[in-house]
Structure formats: C-alpha cells, structure tokens
C-alpha positions in Angstrom: 116.7 167.8 162.3 114.9 169.2 159.3 115.6 172.4 157.4 113.1 175.2 157.0 111.4 175.2 153.6 113.1 178.4 152.4 116.5 177.1 153.4 115.8 173.8 151.5 114.8 175.8 148.4 117.8 178.1 148.7 120.3 175.2 148.8 118.5 173.3 146.0 118.6 176.2 143.5 120.6 175.0 140.4 121.9 178.5 139.6 124.3 180.7 141.6 122.5 183.1 143.9 123.9 185.9 146.1 122.4 188.1 148.7 124.0 191.5 148.5 123.6 194.1 151.3 123.0 197.8 151.0 126.8 198.4 151.1 127.3 196.1 148.1 128.9 193.4 150.1 128.0 189.7 149.9 125.9 188.6 152.9 125.0 185.1 151.7 125.4 182.7 148.8 123.9 179.3 147.9 126.0 176.1 147.2 125.7 176.7 143.4 127.4 180.1 143.9 130.2 178.5 145.9 130.9 176.2 142.9 130.6 179.2 140.5 133.1 181.2 142.4 135.2 178.1 143.3 135.4 179.1 146.9 133.4 178.8 150.2 130.6 181.1 151.3 132.6 181.7 154.5 135.5 183.2 152.5 133.2 185.5 150.4 130.9 186.7 153.1 131.5 190.4 153.6 133.5 190.8 150.4 132.5 193.6 148.0 130.4 192.0 145.3 132.0 194.0 142.5 135.5 192.8 143.5 134.3 189.2 142.9 131.8 189.5 140.1 132.6 191.3 136.8 129.6 192.4 134.8 129.9 194.4 131.6 126.7 196.3 132.0 125.6 199.4 133.9 123.8 198.1 136.9 123.6 201.0 139.3 120.1 202.1 138.2 118.8 198.5 138.2 120.2 197.9 141.7 118.6 201.1 142.9 115.2 200.0 141.7 115.7 196.5 143.2 116.6 198.0 146.6 113.6 200.4 146.5 111.1 197.7 145.5 112.7 194.9 147.6 112.8 192.7 144.4 115.3 190.2 143.1 117.7 191.0 140.2 118.5 188.3 137.7 121.6 188.4 135.5 122.1 186.1 132.6 
C-alpha cells in the first residue's frame, strides 16, 4: 500500500509541524514534532497548543491573518 503524496511529504518534513484548529487545539503533527515534544501525536491531539508550546512573542494578530488567508505560519 502506498501513501498519498501529501502524506509522504508531511512525514518527511525535517522540521516540527503542527496543524492547529480554530479553537487553538492541536489537530495533527508530523513525526519531527513528535520528537520535538518528546511525545506521541496521539497524546497531543486535542491539547491546547499554548499549553504545550511556549513562544515569547505576540502571535494573536499573526494567527488571525493566517486563519483569514488560509496560509501557513512559520516560527523560528
């Protein structure tokens, strides 16, 4: 059985990636994110992202723009 191309790319990404729902809860993560958080995707699915990820920057405005434009948000 083969994986769809988008799933293959998602799992091959070398950097941690999260999908965050409109309610700021984690809906999906790639294997690199599992290593970053040192836990499984199953245990983080549904968790509030800001309880698991600490960022010292105001992101509310950026997240609003991302959600409006359906675009990705990259944090270094």
